[in-house]
Every structure is written in structure tokens, then in C-alpha cells.
Steps between C-alpha positions, in 0.01 A plus 500: 500500500175312565528246776256247640414738782436789261247287308321399818493862617361619166234231508403595856473867398274414207279287725485782754399753231228270367372443853492870580324596176236230550390659827284805432250722675211404271284258700291425192796350318487123533853457372602222269266203484676175423177304447236751388251229403478404869420856607262582215318174437273483198140480614299300250157641425230242425427640153860574406637277227825325584522241221308497173173308518362384166172364636326781693388831348764775488761245604414532871552220749197602706164606361275770640223351716147528367321826582321482837704199616519456877788291628386219729711238677450135417227400739124459477341840533142389547337302774188306418362279225572739215143625461357842585533431873881471477706763680804664342759494775731737313268800526674679784599857439454650845803719582717376785424807711121445477446224754169657608365455149613137495319441832177639355489335157690170512341171598646153462385349167604146600237296686625375835537122501709254697732470201548877461564538874753217491676664205489834680661342806775351284567835330494679836766255617717585199471876494368630833585274791859623539371842611139447610552167677311174474197629686509854360621649829791692342748268669681351202879474512542805275209680664675483838796686350292755308269585789157649441356207300127494587304221662199424281282408796557831683209746506675743264555238227208262545281723282732511196284413202574330166604819322734614775685167521524454122625855452769463767619166359518657154660836583647455847455733795747645749788255533317229306628481146262452204441143387299571185783389274553169682143389568230477231164672562326165551759397759468836678125455533551154649742646754233761582259216583752337731583830674131537579518164681799625699307815592250282683774406743 
């Protein structure tokens, strides 16, 4: 005769058997996944077709870029009047571990004016002052916590030239993170001009 307690006992035994068989020695077995699409998300490739496209060739949503295309962010890449004396600010392919090369070959293409210095000071205030301090003494609020932030007017750093400063802003050095993705080349060169003023003490 099956009673209420017999049914509960049978159900408990079945649950116990399922629990015991689900535990195995194979550490590579992930067990049952209740939401596999969350574990194995579909990664969409840029040239993979998801929906039919009747406009572009081959039905692709994204076309191949033209041969030789170089991706450039949306900012002016030249400094000057647009004639043969203009400087392409994007030409910068010095590896991040070649600071000596940058010191030898880079010079600031932007003429120093009151306006460029004022802009450099403004940019320095946005991106640098928190570590390097208002006067470039390495005494910014973050710099005090980091320790080891240099003083531009000290003997060791007073001789940093255009290439050195630009390279460090672009690629970072030591605890300083790179800022090349946040600051355009033109803005970096203006900061270089202002740092030279801070080097004078």
C-alpha cells in the first residue's frame, strides 16, 4: 500500500540519486547549462552577415576599406596653412620603447606663441596637473599618493627636450599612463611648450 510517506520517500530517493550521479570526477565537465547563450555568447564579426542587405555588394552590412586605407580619428592632422610647409601631425611611428630615438629626431612643429602657450596651459590643467602639480613640481593631489612624480625644474628633468616630453605623453613612462588616445597630437605639442616654461622654474 502506497502512503503519503512512501511517495515522499521515493521522491527523496530519486532526488538523491540524481544528485549523486551529477557529481563526477571529470573536472572538464561543466554539467548542465540552463542558459547556454549566456555562457557561449555569439561574437559578431564585422564582415559576418546577420540580416540580408540588398544594397551593398555580396549582401554585407560593412564594406571592405579601400586598399592602403589608414584609420585616422576625427581631428585635423596637419598644422599650417595647407601648403608645402604644413606638418602632418599624424606621422608618429616611433615604438614606445625607443624614447632615445624620439629625443633625437622629434622637434615641436607648432610655433610658440602666446595663444599656443595659453592653450598648452589649459590642456596641462586638464590632463597633467593632478599628478605633476600646478607648477610642475610633482606635487599634484594624485602625485602625492603615487610618489616619484618628477619636478620639471630639477636638474635631472630640466633638460628634457621636445621629443622626450611628446613621447612620454603619447606612450607613458613608469607609473605614468599613456595619453595618446585622449590628447590629439596638436594638443600634445602645446602641452610640450608649456612644460618647457615649467622647466624654467
